[in-house]
C-alpha positions in Angstrom: 137.1 132.7 71.5 134.8 129.8 70.8 131.3 131.1 70.1 129.3 128.2 71.5 129.3 124.5 72.6 127.4 121.6 71.3 124.1 120.2 72.8 126.1 117.5 74.7 127.5 120.3 77.0 131.0 118.8 77.1 133.4 120.6 79.4 135.6 123.0 77.3 139.4 122.8 77.2 141.0 124.7 80.1 142.4 127.5 77.9 139.3 128.0 75.7 136.8 130.8 76.4 133.3 129.8 75.5 131.0 132.6 74.4 127.3 132.3 75.2 124.3 134.5 76.0 123.6 133.6 79.6 125.6 131.6 82.1 123.5 129.9 84.8 125.6 129.0 87.8 124.0 126.1 89.6 121.7 123.2 88.5 119.4 123.0 91.4 115.7 124.0 91.5 116.4 127.7 90.7 119.1 127.0 88.0 117.1 124.3 86.1 113.9 126.4 86.3 115.9 129.4 84.9 117.3 127.2 82.1 113.8 125.8 81.3 112.4 129.4 80.8 115.4 130.5 78.9 114.8 127.7 76.5 111.1 128.4 76.3 112.0 132.0 75.3 113.9 130.7 72.3 117.5 130.6 73.6 119.4 127.5 72.4 121.4 125.5 74.9 125.1 126.3 74.3 124.9 129.4 72.2 122.0 130.9 74.0 122.7 129.8 77.6 124.9 127.4 79.5 124.3 125.8 83.0 127.4 125.1 85.1 127.3 122.8 88.1 129.3 120.6 90.4 128.9 116.8 90.1 127.1 114.7 92.6 127.4 110.9 93.1 123.9 109.4 92.7 125.0 105.8 92.3 124.2 104.5 95.8 121.0 102.6 96.5 120.4 104.0 100.0 120.5 107.7 99.6 119.7 110.8 101.6 118.0 113.9 100.3 121.4 115.4 99.3 121.6 112.7 96.7 117.9 112.0 96.0 117.1 115.6 95.1 120.0 115.9 92.5 118.8 112.6 91.1 115.4 114.1 90.5 117.0 117.1 89.0 118.9 114.8 86.6 115.6 113.5 85.4 114.3 117.0 84.9 117.4 117.8 82.8 116.6 114.9 80.5 112.9 115.5 80.3 113.3 119.1 79.1 116.6 118.8 77.3 118.7 121.0 79.5 122.4 120.0 79.2 124.5 120.9 82.2 128.3 121.4 82.0 129.8 119.4 84.9 131.9 118.9 86.9 132.7 122.6 87.0 133.7 124.8 90.0 133.2 128.5 89.3 136.1 130.6 90.8 135.7 134.1 89.6 132.9 136.2 87.9 134.0 139.7 86.7 133.2 142.3 84.1 135.3 142.3 81.0 134.7 144.6 78.0 131.0 144.9 78.5 130.4 141.2 79.1 130.8 138.9 82.1 133.8 136.6 82.3 133.3 133.4 84.3 136.5 131.7 85.3 136.2 128.0 86.3 138.6 125.1 87.0 137.7 123.7 83.6 137.8 126.7 81.3 136.4 130.2 80.9 133.1 131.5 79.7 132.0 134.9 78.3 128.3 135.9 78.7 126.0 138.9 78.3 124.3 138.0 81.6 124.6 135.8 84.7 122.0 134.0 86.8 123.4 133.1 90.2 121.5 130.0 91.2 124.0 128.5 93.6 121.5 128.4 96.5 122.2 127.1 100.0 122.0 123.3 99.5 125.7 122.7 100.0 125.7 125.0 103.1 122.4 124.2 104.9 121.2 126.8 107.3 120.7 125.8 110.9 119.6 128.6 113.2 121.8 129.2 116.2 119.4 128.8 119.1 120.6 129.0 122.7 121.7 125.7 124.0 122.1 124.0 120.6 125.6 122.8 121.4 124.4 121.2 124.6 121.7 119.0 123.1 122.5 115.3 123.7 120.4 113.9 120.9 120.8 114.1 117.1 120.4 117.3 115.0 119.9 116.7 111.3 119.1 118.9 108.3 116.8 118.1 105.4 119.7 117.2 103.2 120.7 114.4 105.8 117.3 112.7 105.7 117.3 109.2 104.3 114.2 107.3 105.5 111.6 107.6 108.2 112.3 104.2 109.7 115.6 105.5 111.1 113.5 107.5 113.7 111.3 104.7 114.9 110.8 104.8 118.7 112.2 108.3 119.0 110.5 111.7 119.6 111.3 114.0 116.7 110.9 117.8 116.4 110.4 118.9 112.8 111.3 122.6 112.4 110.1 124.5 109.4 107.0 125.7 107.6 107.9 124.8 104.0 106.8 121.9 101.8 110.0 119.8 102.7 109.0 120.0 106.4 105.4 118.9 105.6 106.6 116.0 103.5 109.1 114.7 106.1 106.6 115.3 108.9 104.1 113.1 106.9 106.6 110.2 106.6 108.1 110.4 110.1 104.8 110.8 111.9 103.7 107.4 110.5 106.4 105.6 112.4 106.9 107.7 115.6 105.8 110.6 117.7 106.5 114.1 116.2 106.3 117.7 117.2 106.0 120.3 114.4 107.2 123.8 115.1 107.3 127.0 112.9 108.2 130.6 113.5 105.0 131.8 111.8 101.5 130.4 111.4 101.4 128.4 108.2 98.8 129.6 105.7 97.2 126.9 103.5 95.5 128.0 100.2 93.1 126.0 98.1 93.4 125.9 94.4 96.5 125.9 92.1 99.4 128.3 92.3 98.7 129.9 89.0 100.3 132.9 87.2 98.2 135.4 89.0 99.2 134.0 92.4 102.8 134.0 91.2 102.6 137.7 90.2 101.2 138.6 93.6 104.0 136.7 95.3 106.7 138.5 93.3 105.0 141.8 94.0 105.2 141.2 97.8 108.9 140.4 97.5 109.6 143.4 95.4 107.8 145.7 97.8 109.8 144.4 100.7 113.2 144.7 98.9 112.4 148.2 97.6 111.7 149.2 101.2 115.2 148.2 102.1 114.2 144.9 103.8 115.7 141.5 103.2 113.3 139.0 101.4 111.6 136.5 103.7 111.2 132.8 102.9 109.5 131.6 99.8 106.6 130.0 101.7 106.0 133.3 103.6 104.8 134.9 100.4 103.4 131.9 98.5 101.7 130.0 101.4 101.2 126.3 101.0 98.7 124.6 98.6 96.1 122.5 100.4 96.6 119.5 98.2 95.0 116.1 98.7 98.2 114.9 100.3 98.3 117.9 102.8 94.6 117.4 103.5 95.3 113.7 104.3 98.1 114.6 106.7 95.9 117.1 108.4 93.0 114.6 108.7 95.1 112.1 110.5 96.2 114.8 113.0 99.9 115.2 112.0 99.6 118.9 111.2 99.3 120.2 114.7 101.6 123.2 114.5 103.2 124.6 117.6 105.1 128.0 117.9 108.9 127.9 117.7 110.7 127.0 120.9 113.1 129.6 122.4 115.9 127.4 123.5 117.4 123.9 123.3 118.2 121.9 126.5 120.4 118.9 126.9 117.3 116.6 126.7 114.9 118.6 124.5 113.4 122.0 123.8 111.9 124.8 125.9 109.3 127.5 125.0 109.2 131.0 126.4 106.5 130.1 128.9 108.7 127.5 130.5 107.1 124.5 128.9 109.6 121.7 128.0 109.4 118.7 125.8 112.0 115.8 125.9 113.0 114.9 122.3 115.6 112.6 120.7 116.0 114.3 117.3 115.7 117.9 116.0 115.2 117.9 112.2 115.9 121.3 110.7 113.9 121.8 107.5 115.2 125.4 107.2 
């Protein structure tokens, strides 16, 4: 068994088992944040922890969020010295003699602990609202977004109360008419999201999980920061939130009270 890999994070030979402290599966926001904090705690890349991820082509000039976001993550990796082993597809994680065995298409790994940071980026969540299959316009997810100009002259419903929804609403509302809908009222907080705010957010999640309930969205416990950017969006009237619609029609969306809006695009920031 090999007891570590070099800083370059080269992919191991197929029959070699690499021994490390922690295997982080996924190099998105959660995975890279985990790697950053592992390194801050003194674990060395390779012997202390390894990040496994699938490769993404970021060579195109015109890119959507599905490429632009990984490109940003690549810069994060370089900035903080977080080598990622890729391309690797994890096939099996199992316990073996008091450690975790991670079997991949490019070799095996043995670790004391596992951080599952695979997330939902490759399988975006689009709620199954009544009538969704009848809609005659376009339905897109955040990961499909490329540029606001593609929506010029169309009415766009932006669904979601997270920061990605706010950012895309800002861009799209500059070139066309938008409708912003969320399931809950969005709470904006002034000031930074510091360690105390982070601990309070974690406490809320823990209390819910201990009560046997599934965790809610991140923004439901953290709220959104009222940054200068968000304030500017609010000042020009783009942050006029409406409650979530109840169904989708062939030409738009309908609310429980019977009110309808004709729209061309539904952008799911979910």
